[in-house]
Structure formats: structure tokens, C-alpha cells
C-alpha positions in Angstrom: 11.0 -13.1 -9.3 15.1 -13.3 -11.8 13.0 -11.1 -14.4 12.3 -8.5 -11.4 13.7 -4.8 -12.9 13.6 -3.9 -9.3 15.7 -7.2 -7.6 18.0 -6.5 -10.8 18.6 -3.4 -10.0 20.3 -3.9 -6.6 22.9 -6.7 -8.3 26.1 -5.5 -6.2 24.0 -3.3 -3.8 23.7 -3.3 -0.4 19.8 -5.0 0.9 18.4 -5.9 3.8 16.1 -9.5 3.4 12.8 -9.8 5.7 12.2 -13.0 5.7 8.7 -15.2 7.0 10.9 -16.9 9.8 13.5 -14.9 11.7 17.1 -16.2 9.7 20.2 -14.9 11.8 22.2 -14.2 8.2 19.4 -11.6 7.3 20.5 -10.0 10.0 23.7 -8.7 8.9 24.2 -6.2 5.9 24.7 -8.0 2.9 25.2 -7.5 -0.7 23.2 -9.1 -3.6 25.0 -11.3 -5.7 22.0 -13.2 -7.9 18.1 -13.5 -8.1 16.8 -16.7 -10.1 13.4 -18.3 -10.0 14.4 -20.6 -6.8 15.8 -17.5 -4.6 17.9 -14.7 -3.7 21.6 -14.6 -3.2 23.0 -12.5 -0.7 27.0 -12.2 1.0 28.0 -11.1 3.7 31.2 -10.3 5.4 31.6 -13.8 6.3 29.7 -16.1 3.8 27.1 -16.5 1.1 23.0 -17.0 1.5 20.7 -18.6 -0.1 16.6 -17.2 0.4 14.1 -19.5 -0.9 11.0 -17.3 -2.2 8.8 -19.0 -0.1 10.6 -17.4 3.0 11.2 -14.2 1.6 8.9 -11.3 2.6 10.5 -8.0 1.4 13.9 -7.0 -0.1 14.0 -3.5 0.5 17.2 -1.5 -0.3 18.5 0.5 3.1 18.2 4.1 2.7 21.0 6.6 3.7 20.4 7.7 7.3 18.8 10.8 7.7 19.5 13.0 10.3 17.1 14.1 12.8 17.0 17.9 12.0 16.7 17.2 8.3 13.4 15.2 8.9 12.0 17.6 11.0 12.6 20.3 8.5 11.6 17.8 5.5 8.3 17.4 8.0 7.3 21.1 8.2 8.4 21.7 4.8 5.6 18.9 3.5 3.4 20.1 6.0 3.4 23.9 4.7 4.3 24.7 8.1 
């Protein structure tokens, strides 16, 4: 996993880590710091946290929030209405 272009592009950026079991540290906004063969390290506002690969289900980059009117317009545009 440490050779993942996607994960390496997220280092230093905010991420959301989805884990197999609920881990409280994954609930807060995290900043990805390191990706290795064993797992990943991410920081929250208080501390650094290690997430082992067997526990990680998904790592996503949170998108910018979409305004509801923009989402409605996008839907109509894609539908051709």
C-alpha cells in the first residue's frame, strides 16, 4: 500500500478513514501523515493515530460540501431536463 499513487497524493491533506470496527479517532477530521507497509498514520487536532491495514476498509478524501441548489441543478443537467 505504501506505493499507492492515490494514497501518496493525499499525504498532508485531510482524509476520512473508514475502519472495520468503530475507532473513535477516525470520527474526527484527520490529516494524513504517512503511508507504509503496515498501515497509515494520521493526525487529528490532539494526537497522531496509527491505523493498521487489516482494520482499514477505506481511505477517502472528503469532497467540498455541495450546496443543495447546486446538487439539484447538476441532477437536472445530467438528466437533460
